[in-house]
C-alpha positions in Angstrom: 124.4 -41.4 -66.2 123.2 -45.1 -66.2 120.0 -45.9 -64.2 118.7 -49.0 -62.7 116.9 -51.6 -65.0 113.7 -52.7 -62.8 111.9 -55.8 -63.6 108.7 -54.0 -63.9 107.8 -50.4 -64.5 104.7 -48.9 -63.9 103.6 -45.9 -65.7 100.3 -43.8 -65.4 99.4 -41.0 -68.1 96.8 -40.4 -70.6 99.0 -38.4 -72.7 100.0 -40.6 -75.9 103.0 -38.5 -76.8 104.6 -38.5 -73.3 103.9 -42.2 -72.8 105.7 -43.0 -76.1 108.6 -41.1 -75.2 108.7 -42.7 -71.8 108.7 -45.9 -73.5 111.3 -45.1 -75.9 113.7 -43.6 -73.2 113.4 -46.5 -70.2 114.9 -50.0 -70.2 112.8 -52.6 -68.0 111.9 -56.2 -67.9 108.2 -55.4 -68.7 105.9 -52.4 -68.7 102.2 -51.7 -67.7 100.3 -48.6 -68.5 97.8 -47.3 -66.3 97.6 -50.1 -64.0 99.8 -52.0 -61.6 97.9 -55.4 -60.7 96.9 -56.9 -64.1 100.7 -57.1 -65.4 101.3 -60.5 -63.6 98.6 -62.8 -65.1 99.2 -61.8 -68.5 100.6 -64.9 -69.9 101.3 -63.9 -73.5 103.8 -61.2 -72.6 107.5 -62.3 -72.1 108.9 -62.2 -68.5 112.4 -61.4 -67.4 114.6 -58.7 -66.7 117.3 -56.7 -68.2 120.9 -56.5 -66.5 120.9 -57.2 -62.8 117.1 -57.8 -62.6 117.5 -61.1 -64.9 119.8 -62.9 -67.5 119.2 -66.1 -69.1 121.0 -68.2 -71.6 123.3 -66.6 -74.2 124.0 -69.3 -76.9 122.3 -69.7 -80.3 118.8 -68.6 -80.6 118.5 -68.3 -76.9 121.6 -65.7 -76.5 119.6 -63.9 -79.7 116.3 -63.7 -77.9 118.1 -63.0 -74.6 120.1 -59.9 -75.8 117.3 -58.8 -78.2 115.1 -57.8 -75.2 111.6 -57.7 -76.0 109.7 -55.7 -73.6 106.1 -56.6 -72.8 103.8 -53.7 -72.6 100.2 -53.8 -71.2 97.8 -51.0 -71.6 94.9 -50.8 -69.1 92.3 -48.2 -70.3 91.0 -45.9 -67.7 87.5 -47.0 -68.2 88.4 -50.8 -67.6 90.2 -49.8 -64.3 87.3 -48.0 -63.0 84.9 -50.7 -63.9 87.0 -53.2 -62.2 87.7 -51.2 -59.2 83.8 -50.4 -58.8 82.3 -53.9 -59.5 85.2 -55.9 -57.8 85.4 -54.4 -54.2 82.8 -54.7 -51.3 80.1 -55.1 -50.9 79.9 -57.5 -53.5 76.9 -57.8 -55.9 75.1 -60.0 -58.5 77.2 -58.2 -61.2 80.5 -58.9 -59.4 79.7 -62.6 -59.4 79.1 -62.3 -63.1 82.3 -60.4 -63.9 84.5 -62.9 -61.7 82.7 -65.9 -63.3 83.7 -64.6 -66.8 87.1 -63.7 -65.9 87.9 -67.3 -64.8 85.7 -69.2 -67.5 88.1 -71.5 -69.0 87.4 -73.5 -72.1 87.6 -77.4 -71.5 
């Protein structure tokens, strides 16, 4: 049986063996483990789907890259998710301002 190939797949589990099994048996444009918000802003992960969720060029190096689908995987630790949820929700505090400033700081 063939299943749909989603653009993004979000999986929540702390068991490494089960997680590895799920990653090996699924096909998706990108995968995020233990989070569903911070997948989008990851600029170093490849973007694009598989099959109906997105096809690209198919000649030369672009074709090789297209048909050799790289699966971007991001892992959000439970502790980081808890910390972000705790400090980045109202009521905001001095720590919230510091965290946001750190996250959006860019070198010139």
